[in-house]
N, C-alpha and C positions, 0 to 999 in steps of 0.2 A: 606697321600696325601691330598692336598687341593682341594676342589671342589668350583668353583666360581659360583656366582649366575646366570650368564648367561648360565651355563652348558658347557662352552667352554673348550677346551683342553689347552688353552694357559697358564694357571697356571702351568701345569706340564712341560712346555718347559722352565721354568726359565726366565731369563732376555732377552728373544728374543725381537728383536726390534719392533715387531708388538704388544707387550703387551700394555695394557691400561696405559695411563700416571698416573693414580691413584696409580699404583704399583711402580712407579719410585720414591720411597721414602726411608727413613731410610738409610741403609748401601749400597744401590745399587751403583755400580761404576759410577763415573762421565763420561760424554762423552769423548771419546778419539779415536785417530786414531792409527790403527795398524801399526807398523814399518815394512814395506814391504822389508826392507834391513837389518833386524836384523842380528847380528853376531853370531847367534846360530839357530839351527833348533828347531822348536816347536814339541816336541813328547808328545802327549796327552795319558795318561796312564790308564784312566778308562772310556773307550768309549763303550757304550752298543749296543748290537745287539741281535736278535733272528731270528727264522725261522718258517714258517707256520706249519710244522708238530709238532713242539714242542708246539706251542700255542694251536693247536687242542687237543693234548694229555692232556694239562693242563685243558682245558675247559671241555673235556669229563669227566675227573676225578672230577672236581669241581661240575659238574651237576649230578654226579652219586649218587645213594642212599647211598653208603658206603663212601662218601667223608669225610675225617677227618675235625675236627674243626680247620683248620689251616689258619690263616689270610694271611700267605705268599702265599698259594694256591689261596685265594680269590683275590689276586692282579691280577692274570691272567685275571679274569673276568673284573676287572676295566680297565686294560690296553687294553683289546680287544675292549672295548667300545669306544676307542679313535683311529679312523682309521688313522688320520694324524700321530699320534705318532707311530702306528704300521708300517706305510709306511716307516718312518725314521728308525725304529729299524731293519726292515727286509731288508733294502737296504745296502749291503756291497759292492757296486760297484760304478757306475758313479754318482748316486745321492749324495751319501755320499762324494765322492771325490769333487764334486762341492761345498758342504758345507765346507769341509776342506779348499779348495782354498779361499772361501769367508772369512774365519776366520784366514787364514794364518797358518793353521796346516800342518806341513810337513808329519807327520806320526801319525796314530792312533794305539793304542794297543787295539784290540777287546776283550771285555769280554762278554760272554754269560750272559744276564741280568737276574735279578730276575723276577720270582721265580725260573727259571732255571730247571734243569732236576731232582732235588732231591725232587720235589713235585708231580711228576707224579706217576702212579702205579709202584711199585718197579720192576716189571717184564720188564718195558719199559725203565728204566733209562739209562742203559749202552748203549742200542742200539741208543737211542737219543743222548747220549754223542758222540758216534762214528759219527753219522750224523753231529752233530754240528762241531766237529773237522775237518771232511773232508771238510765241507763247508767253514770254516774259513781258512783252509790251502789253498783251491783253490783261495780264494781272495788274500791271501798272495803271491801265485805263480803268479797270473795275475798282481799284482801291488806290486812287492817286495820292492820298494822304499817308498810305502805309508802305507802299512798295515803290522802289526805283530799281533799275536793272542796268547791268553792263552787257554789252554785245559780245557774243561769241563769234569767232572766226577761225578758219583753218589756214594757217600761214603756208602750208604746202602748196596752196593755190594762191599765188601772190595777187594776181589780177582779180580773182574771185573774192579774195579777202578785202581788197581795197573797195570793190563795188559794194560788198555787203556792209562794210563799216559805214560807207556813205549812206546807204539805205537806212541802216539802223540809227544813225545819229540825226539825219535830216528828216527822214520819213517817219520812223517809229519813235523818235525823240528819246532814245536811251541815253544813258549818262556816262558813257565811256566804254571801254573794252576790257575783256578778261582773256587771258591766255594761261593755260595750265602748264606753264614753263616749257620744257623742251618738247619738240615734236619729232619723235623717232630719232632722237639724238642730235637734232639741229636746234639752232638758237637764233634769235632775231638780230644778233650782232654780225651775222654773216651777210656778205654783200648782196646776195640775191634777194634778201628780204627788206632792203632799205626802203622800197616804195611804201611798205606798210607803215614804217616810222614816219615818213613824210606825210602820209595821209592822216595819221593820228594827230600830228601837230596841226595840219591844216584844218582838221575837223574840230580842233580844241577838245580832243577826247583823251582823258587820262587813261593810261594803260595799267591794269592791275595784273601782275604776274603771280599767279597762284601756284602753290607747290604741286609737284607730282613725283612719283618714284623715279630715281635715276634710270637711264637707259642701259639695259644689259650690264648691271653691276652686281654680280653674284656675291662679292665680298660684303655688301650691305645686307643682302637677304640672308646670308649665312649667319649673321650675327643679330638678326632681328632689327636692323637699323634702316631698312629701306623706306620706312615711313617717317613719322614726325620726330623720331629720336635722332635721325641723321640724314637720310637721303633726301627728304623734303627740303629742309633748310639748305643743304649743300647744293642742290640743283638750282634753287633760286639765287644762291650766292654766285654760281657760275654765270647765270643769265644776267644778273644785275651788273656784276663787275665787267662782264663781257661788253655790255652796252656802253658802260663808261669808257673803257679803254678802246672801244672801236671809234670813239670820237662822236658818237650819236648826239650827245647833248651839246657838243660844240657846234655841230651842223644844224641841229634842231633845238635851239636854246629854249623854246617854249614847250617842249615835249615834257609831259608830266608822267612819272612812273610811281606806282604805289606797290608796296610789298608788305606782307603781313607778318604776324608773330614778332612784333617789334623789330622788324627789319631783318629777321632771321640771324640776329646777333651781329650784323654788319656794323651798326653804329658803335659798338664796343671797340672796334678795330680801327677807327678812323685815323688815329694818331699813327698807327703802324702802316696803314695803307699809304698815307702821305710820305712817310719815311722810306718806304720800299717801292715807291711808284716807279722808280727807274727799272725795276725788274721786267716790266712789260711796256713801258712808255718809250716810243720811238724805236721799237725793235721791228725790223722788216721780217717778212715771211710768216707772220702769224695768220691764223684763220685760213689755212690752206694756201699760203703764199702771197698774202696781200701786202701792199706797200706799207711802210712804217707810218704809224699815226702817233703824233706828239700832241698830248693834251694841252689845252690853253690854261688849265687851272689844276690845282691839287685835287685829289680824289674827294676830299672832304667838301670842296666847293659844290660838287654835284649833289651830294646828300643834303646840303643846305638850300639848294636852289631848284633842283629838278626831281627830287625823290621824297616821297612821304611814306610813313610807316603806320600800320594799324596795330592795335593791341590784341588782335585775335589770339585767343588761347593763353594770354599772358596777363592776367589780372593781378599784377604784382607791382605795388607802389614804387619800390626803389628803381625797378627797370623802366617803368613808365616815365618817372621824373628824370631819369638819366637821359632818355631819348629826347625829352622835351628840352633839357638843358643843352645838349650838344648839337641838336639839329634846329631847335627853335620850337616854341610852343605852338606855332602854326603848322608844324610838320607831323604831328601825331594825331591819329583818329581812332575813336573807339570802334571795336568790332567784337562780336561774341564768338564767332566760328560755329554757328548753328548749322546743322544739328549735331556736329561731331563733339562739341564741348558746350555745355549749357548748365548753368547753375544760378539759382536766385542768390546764393551766398556770394558768388563772384560778382554779380551785378551790384550787390550791396557794397562791395569793396570800392567800386568807383564812386559811389555816393559819399564814402568816407575819406576819399583821397585828400591829403593835405595840400590842396592847391587853392590859389585865389579863385573867387567866383568867376572872374573873367577867363582864366585859363581852363577851368573845369568846363565851362560852357563851350569853349573852343574845342576841347577834346571830345566832348560828347555830341556836339551838334554843329558848331560853326565851321570847323575845319572840313567836315564832310560836305557841307553845303557849298563851300568854296571850291574844293578840289573836283567834285563831281557835278558841279553846276546844278545843284538840286533847287 
């Protein structure tokens, strides 16, 4: 994360209109007006939130003598020092709706933000997941035309996670699941967590892997890269490629995975991934000594069949069109990344995209409705 010399929070809010003019450089979107009569709904699919009890549990653990050396946990302290950001994250009612109206957003898909429930004490994770899911479901019930939500879970408790995912999907009628990438250095491609993947497929629940800071990676932090400049995308890269090479999508072919920020640059490398697949394909002893896994398909197959990407934080036409071209127009979904990045100018970029009306409606509305069963 970037800290600005004046100590303000404005840098974390992205291209908000109140930012200093000195930041309106480079690839920032040009000024533009939102189309208030667009022939599509804007469904934003990576919109962050949290709640006070979770923040307290994170901070209590962070400040405890036995706290792990986990930079994703330390994010809780950084975010807590930003009261304006916390106010926006914790509001999943009228205040958030007012911002949605300002930016022309018809619906938000609520994702419990990093560092999530998987960094608190293990004994607290599932209870906080339940609380998160109950709160999100309540907002969805109050404003059914404006909010949908993904279920939180703590994979360190595999049985508890499966039970909570079942409750969230069947009882609370949530629209999938969200995991803030690694959980104290572990990943879902490891054998003990397979029942979670099995449950996700059985429940027809898409899994959104949202970024977090890498686990105990001082070389990122020393260079200012442990957030969106490096650590965030790289950790999701490990998680996504790990799931592919574990054979998860061969064993659970209906499993749907969603990753943000235009796939954390992964789609750009599909040619090379296919070419270099032999580096990890069919190699015994990986993942702590597991038997060899030989994939049924090239890596690119899974990106075209099991993986979707959202545009969170990347309102850039060439990159959006590239992903739609190589993965398919049905594989890319609009997201704003509220409240970390928000800009009326960026929303206006989407209205101006050089896409057919059919593909633009798929990007802004239809693909989200399909993937998350809205």
